[in-house]
C-alpha positions as CSV (number, residue, x, y, z in Angstrom):
1,X,6.7,-12.1,-46.2
2,X,8.7,-9.6,-44.2
3,X,11.4,-7.6,-45.8
4,X,14.8,-9.1,-45.4
5,X,16.2,-5.8,-43.9
6,X,13.7,-5.8,-40.9
7,X,15.2,-6.5,-37.5
8,X,13.8,-9.3,-35.4
9,X,13.0,-6.9,-32.6
10,X,10.1,-5.5,-34.6
11,X,8.3,-8.7,-34.1
12,X,7.4,-7.4,-30.6
13,X,5.3,-4.7,-32.2
14,X,2.0,-4.6,-34.0
15,X,0.1,-1.6,-35.1
16,X,-1.8,-0.5,-32.0
17,X,-5.4,-1.7,-31.9
18,X,-6.2,1.7,-30.3
19,X,-4.6,3.5,-33.3
20,X,-6.8,1.4,-35.6
21,X,-9.9,2.6,-33.8
22,X,-8.6,6.2,-34.1
23,X,-8.1,5.8,-37.8
24,X,-11.6,4.3,-38.1
25,X,-13.1,7.3,-36.3
26,X,-11.6,9.6,-38.9
27,X,-13.7,7.8,-41.6
28,X,-17.0,7.9,-39.8
29,X,-19.7,10.5,-39.7
30,X,-20.6,11.6,-36.2
31,X,-19.2,8.6,-34.3
32,X,-19.8,8.2,-30.6
33,X,-16.2,8.2,-29.7
34,X,-15.4,6.7,-26.2
35,X,-12.1,5.3,-27.3
36,X,-9.6,8.1,-27.0
37,X,-7.4,8.1,-23.9
38,X,-6.8,11.8,-23.8
39,X,-8.6,14.6,-21.9
40,X,-11.4,16.4,-23.7
41,X,-10.7,19.7,-21.8
42,X,-8.4,22.3,-23.5
43,X,-4.8,22.9,-22.5
44,X,-5.0,25.6,-19.8
45,X,-4.6,29.1,-21.1
46,X,-1.6,29.9,-18.9
47,X,0.1,26.9,-20.3
48,X,-0.6,27.9,-23.9
49,X,0.7,31.4,-23.2
50,X,3.9,30.1,-21.7
51,X,4.6,28.0,-24.8
52,X,3.9,31.0,-27.1
53,X,6.1,33.2,-25.0
54,X,9.0,30.7,-25.0
55,X,8.7,30.3,-28.8
56,X,8.7,34.1,-29.3
57,X,11.7,34.5,-27.0
58,X,13.7,32.1,-29.1
59,X,13.7,29.2,-26.7
60,X,13.4,26.8,-29.6
61,X,16.7,25.0,-29.6
62,X,18.0,22.0,-27.8
63,X,17.6,22.2,-24.0
64,X,20.1,20.3,-21.8
65,X,19.4,16.6,-22.2
66,X,18.1,16.4,-18.6
67,X,15.7,19.3,-19.2
68,X,15.6,23.0,-18.5
69,X,16.8,23.9,-15.0
70,X,13.7,25.8,-13.8
71,X,11.4,22.9,-14.5
72,X,13.8,20.3,-13.1
73,X,14.3,22.4,-9.9
74,X,10.5,23.0,-9.4
75,X,9.8,19.3,-9.8
76,X,12.7,18.2,-7.7
77,X,11.5,20.5,-4.9
78,X,8.1,18.8,-5.0
79,X,9.5,15.3,-5.0
80,X,11.8,16.1,-2.1
81,X,9.0,17.5,-0.1
82,X,7.0,14.3,-0.7
83,X,9.7,11.7,-0.1
84,X,12.8,13.3,1.3
85,X,15.0,10.6,-0.4
86,X,18.6,11.9,-0.3
87,X,19.7,10.0,-3.4
88,X,16.6,10.6,-5.5
89,X,17.3,12.5,-8.8
90,X,15.0,13.7,-11.6
91,X,15.1,14.6,-15.2
92,X,12.7,15.6,-18.0
93,X,11.7,13.1,-20.6
94,X,10.1,13.1,-24.0
95,X,6.7,12.1,-22.6
96,X,6.1,9.2,-20.2
97,X,6.3,6.8,-23.2
98,X,9.9,8.0,-23.7
99,X,10.5,7.6,-20.0
100,X,9.3,4.0,-20.2
101,X,11.6,3.2,-23.1
102,X,14.6,4.7,-21.2
103,X,13.8,2.9,-18.0
104,X,13.5,-0.5,-19.6
105,X,16.5,-0.1,-21.9
106,X,18.6,1.0,-18.9
107,X,17.5,-1.9,-16.6
108,X,16.6,-4.9,-18.6
109,X,19.1,-7.4,-20.1
110,X,18.2,-10.0,-22.7
111,X,16.5,-12.8,-20.8
112,X,15.6,-10.8,-17.8
113,X,12.0,-11.1,-16.6
114,X,9.6,-8.2,-15.9
115,X,6.4,-8.7,-13.9
116,X,3.4,-7.1,-15.5
117,X,-0.2,-7.1,-14.2
118,X,-2.8,-8.2,-16.7
119,X,-4.7,-6.1,-18.0
120,X,-1.8,-3.7,-18.8
121,X,-1.1,-0.6,-20.7
122,X,-0.6,-1.6,-24.3
123,X,3.0,-0.5,-24.6
124,X,4.4,-2.5,-21.7
125,X,4.7,-5.9,-23.3
126,X,6.2,-4.6,-26.5
127,X,8.7,-2.4,-24.8
128,X,9.9,-5.2,-22.5
129,X,10.4,-7.3,-25.6
130,X,12.3,-4.4,-27.3
131,X,14.7,-4.4,-24.4
132,X,15.2,-8.2,-24.8
133,X,13.2,-9.0,-21.7
134,X,10.4,-11.5,-21.0
135,X,7.0,-10.4,-19.5
136,X,5.7,-12.5,-16.7
137,X,2.0,-11.8,-16.6
138,X,0.0,-11.8,-13.3
139,X,-3.7,-12.2,-13.9
140,X,-5.8,-9.7,-11.8
141,X,-9.3,-10.7,-12.9
142,X,-12.1,-10.3,-12.0
143,X,-11.6,-7.3,-9.7
144,X,-8.2,-6.1,-10.9
145,X,-6.6,-6.1,-7.4
146,X,-2.9,-7.0,-6.6
147,X,-2.5,-10.4,-5.0
148,X,0.9,-10.3,-3.3
149,X,1.0,-14.1,-3.1
150,X,0.8,-14.3,-6.9
151,X,3.6,-11.7,-7.2
152,X,5.8,-13.6,-4.8
153,X,5.2,-16.9,-6.6
154,X,6.1,-15.2,-10.0
155,X,9.5,-14.0,-8.8
156,X,12.5,-16.0,-10.1
157,X,16.2,-15.5,-10.1
158,X,15.7,-13.8,-13.5
159,X,13.2,-11.2,-12.2
160,X,14.7,-7.7,-12.8
161,X,11.7,-5.4,-12.5
162,X,8.0,-5.0,-11.7
163,X,5.9,-2.6,-13.9
164,X,3.1,-1.0,-11.8
165,X,0.4,1.5,-12.9
166,X,-2.2,3.1,-10.6
167,X,-4.6,4.5,-11.4
168,X,-4.5,2.0,-14.1
169,X,-5.1,2.0,-17.9
170,X,-7.3,0.3,-19.0
171,X,-9.3,-0.5,-15.9
172,X,-9.2,2.8,-14.0
173,X,-8.8,0.8,-10.8
174,X,-6.6,2.3,-8.1
175,X,-4.5,0.0,-5.9
176,X,-5.1,0.3,-2.1
177,X,-2.5,1.7,0.2
178,X,-2.0,-1.7,1.6
179,X,-1.5,-3.3,-1.8
180,X,1.0,-0.6,-2.7
181,X,2.9,-0.8,0.5
182,X,3.1,-4.6,0.2
183,X,4.3,-4.5,-3.4
184,X,6.9,-1.8,-2.6
185,X,8.3,-3.7,0.4
186,X,8.4,-7.0,-1.6
187,X,10.4,-5.3,-4.3
188,X,12.8,-3.9,-1.8
189,X,13.3,-7.2,0.0
190,X,14.0,-9.1,-3.2
191,X,16.2,-6.3,-4.7
192,X,13.8,-5.9,-7.7
193,X,13.4,-2.6,-9.6
194,X,9.9,-1.3,-9.1
195,X,8.8,1.0,-12.0
196,X,5.7,3.1,-11.1
197,X,3.8,4.6,-14.0
198,X,2.0,7.5,-12.4
199,X,0.7,9.4,-15.4
200,X,-2.8,9.4,-14.0
201,X,-1.8,10.4,-10.5
202,X,-3.8,13.6,-10.6
203,X,-7.1,11.8,-11.4
204,X,-7.7,10.0,-8.1
205,X,-11.4,10.4,-7.1
206,X,-12.1,8.7,-3.8
207,X,-8.8,8.4,-1.9
208,X,-5.5,10.4,-1.9
209,X,-3.0,9.3,-4.4
210,X,-0.4,6.8,-3.0
211,X,3.0,6.1,-4.6
212,X,5.1,3.1,-3.9
213,X,8.0,5.6,-3.5
214,X,6.5,6.4,-0.1
215,X,7.5,2.9,1.1
216,X,10.5,2.0,-1.1
217,X,13.1,4.7,-1.8
218,X,14.5,2.8,-4.8
219,X,11.2,3.1,-6.7
220,X,11.5,4.6,-10.2
221,X,8.6,6.9,-10.8
222,X,7.4,8.0,-14.3
223,X,5.0,11.0,-14.6
224,X,4.1,13.8,-17.0
225,X,1.8,16.5,-18.1
226,X,0.0,14.6,-20.9
227,X,-3.1,13.6,-19.0
228,X,-3.1,16.1,-16.2
229,X,-3.1,19.2,-18.4
230,X,-4.3,17.8,-21.8
231,X,-0.8,18.1,-23.2
232,X,-0.7,14.7,-24.9
233,X,0.9,16.1,-28.1
234,X,3.5,18.2,-26.2
235,X,5.6,15.2,-25.1
236,X,6.9,16.4,-21.7
237,X,7.3,13.9,-18.8
238,X,9.7,13.3,-16.0
239,X,11.4,10.4,-14.2
240,X,12.7,10.3,-10.6
241,X,14.5,7.5,-8.9
242,X,17.9,6.4,-7.5
243,X,20.6,8.7,-8.7
244,X,22.9,6.0,-10.2
245,X,20.0,4.6,-12.3
246,X,18.7,8.1,-13.4
247,X,22.2,9.1,-14.6
248,X,22.2,6.1,-17.0
249,X,18.8,7.0,-18.3
250,X,20.0,10.5,-19.0
251,X,22.9,9.1,-21.0
252,X,20.5,7.0,-23.0
253,X,18.3,10.1,-23.7
254,X,21.3,12.0,-25.0
255,X,21.7,9.3,-27.7
256,X,17.9,8.8,-28.5
257,X,15.4,11.5,-27.8
258,X,18.1,14.1,-27.1
259,X,15.6,16.2,-25.0
260,X,12.0,17.0,-24.6
261,X,10.7,19.9,-26.8
262,X,12.1,23.1,-25.1
263,X,9.0,25.4,-25.6
264,X,6.8,22.6,-24.1
265,X,9.1,22.4,-21.1
266,X,8.5,26.1,-20.3
267,X,4.8,25.4,-20.7
268,X,5.2,22.5,-18.2
269,X,6.7,24.9,-15.7
270,X,3.6,27.1,-16.0
271,X,1.4,24.0,-15.7
272,X,2.7,23.4,-12.2
273,X,1.0,26.5,-11.0
274,X,-2.4,25.8,-12.6
275,X,-5.2,24.7,-10.3
276,X,-6.8,21.6,-12.0
277,X,-9.4,20.8,-9.3
278,X,-12.3,21.8,-11.5
279,X,-11.3,19.3,-14.2
280,X,-10.8,16.6,-11.6
281,X,-14.2,17.2,-10.2
282,X,-15.7,17.1,-13.7
283,X,-14.1,13.8,-14.4
284,X,-15.3,12.4,-11.1
285,X,-18.8,13.3,-12.1
286,X,-18.3,11.7,-15.5
287,X,-17.1,8.5,-13.8
288,X,-20.2,8.4,-11.6
289,X,-22.4,9.1,-14.6
290,X,-21.0,6.2,-16.7
291,X,-20.9,3.7,-13.9
292,X,-24.5,4.5,-12.9
293,X,-25.5,4.0,-16.6
294,X,-23.7,0.7,-16.9
295,X,-24.1,-1.2,-13.6
296,X,-27.7,-2.5,-14.3
297,X,-26.6,-4.3,-17.5
298,X,-22.8,-4.9,-17.1
299,X,-20.4,-6.5,-14.7
300,X,-18.0,-3.6,-13.9
301,X,-15.4,-2.7,-11.3
302,X,-15.9,0.9,-10.2
303,X,-12.8,2.8,-11.3
304,X,-11.1,4.9,-8.6
305,X,-9.1,7.1,-11.0
306,X,-7.9,7.8,-14.5
307,X,-10.8,8.2,-17.0
308,X,-11.5,4.6,-18.1
309,X,-13.9,1.9,-17.2
310,X,-13.4,-1.8,-18.2
311,X,-16.8,-3.6,-18.3
312,X,-17.2,-7.3,-19.1
313,X,-18.9,-8.0,-22.4
314,X,-22.4,-9.3,-21.7
315,X,-22.3,-11.9,-24.4
316,X,-19.8,-13.4,-26.8
317,X,-16.2,-12.4,-26.9
318,X,-15.2,-8.8,-26.3
319,X,-13.9,-8.5,-29.8
320,X,-17.3,-9.6,-31.2
321,X,-19.1,-7.3,-28.9
322,X,-16.9,-4.3,-29.9
323,X,-17.5,-5.1,-33.5
324,X,-21.2,-4.8,-32.9
325,X,-20.7,-1.6,-31.0
326,X,-18.8,-0.1,-33.9
327,X,-21.6,-1.1,-36.3
328,X,-23.7,1.1,-34.1
329,X,-21.2,4.0,-34.5
330,X,-19.9,3.5,-30.9
331,X,-16.1,3.4,-30.7
332,X,-14.7,1.5,-27.8
333,X,-11.6,-0.7,-27.4
334,X,-11.5,-4.5,-27.1
335,X,-9.8,-5.7,-24.0
336,X,-7.7,-8.2,-25.9
337,X,-5.4,-5.2,-26.8
338,X,-4.5,-4.9,-23.1
339,X,-4.8,-8.5,-22.0
340,X,-4.4,-12.2,-22.6
341,X,-8.2,-12.4,-22.1
342,X,-10.9,-11.5,-24.6
343,X,-13.7,-10.8,-22.1
344,X,-13.8,-7.1,-21.4
345,X,-13.7,-3.8,-23.3
346,X,-12.4,-0.3,-22.5
347,X,-14.5,2.8,-22.4
348,X,-12.8,6.2,-22.1
349,X,-15.2,8.8,-20.5
350,X,-12.9,11.6,-21.4
351,X,-15.8,13.0,-23.5
352,X,-18.7,15.3,-23.2
353,X,-21.7,14.3,-21.1
354,X,-23.8,14.2,-24.3
355,X,-21.4,11.8,-25.9
356,X,-21.3,9.6,-22.8
357,X,-25.1,9.5,-22.8
358,X,-25.2,8.5,-26.4
359,X,-22.8,5.8,-25.8
360,X,-24.7,4.5,-22.8
361,X,-27.9,4.3,-24.9
362,X,-26.1,2.1,-27.4
363,X,-24.5,-0.1,-24.7
364,X,-27.9,-0.6,-22.9
365,X,-29.4,-1.6,-26.2
366,X,-26.6,-4.0,-27.0
367,X,-26.6,-5.6,-23.6
368,X,-29.7,-7.7,-24.4
369,X,-28.5,-8.8,-27.9
370,X,-26.8,-12.1,-28.5
């Protein structure tokens, strides 16, 4: 029985299934860990040095709620050069997760509907519920593409926002420019907030990255350094969007996260100058390696970005299949964590080639079992 003090809103949350796999990994000897959604390359040295320098120079207190001016100015210059939206403003958040919380709390009233594409990043559904909203799920199986007719049909007078993520977690699929343009224009026509989660924007392997902000100046964009520079524990992200909306999010940050960690913000400023092409090329090769190793035995959509692949379980439910994989020391994530379906599973190829090869060997062996 739940404790009488616990608020009803906590019912929207369960302990993350991904976190359970992380905890399991800590108890295993030499697991084949293809579960973790964070880069396996180190934080760039220049970024490390910038953080150390900031700490030693005493830049350890609160920063302005909206972030240190040099980082805000540098990011704002980049955004203006990309979009040239006169009313677009930007501030620094406590990671992209913090940015998602602020965006949904600033926009969603109790009873409002938020369109989410299934499969989805594990936080989306719970955070919409936290804000008092209702998720309206749009199924994207089997190829994980955006069907604008389905989106149009899902819109009601209660629709407040659309949550969009490309390259996507958990599938790695990148929406086409045509899909993105259509979604952006539909949101603009219907006066619906479009929230674009672009945390994997640097990891686009086959085509240039496309943001819906290119087609809809009211798009709210969330991005950060966690995935691009292996700074997952540093908690520095940013949001840009319409000025009136951004100002309300800054107000909320003042009363919640206060500010992103100041030394990490100075590190983020250094990160903007680091050339990450070598890491991107390495992950493109890892993508090709794992797809080539899977496609003979599994139904799989080729991911265009991020560092995930989302194959269909070859037999049984995905939960059952993942249980068997874990018995063979292979840690992967059941798709039911990200979806209303229990048919697929997520692999993260943010791992060494040797670990990927070990995982492929287990997956090939399991493919023929029932």
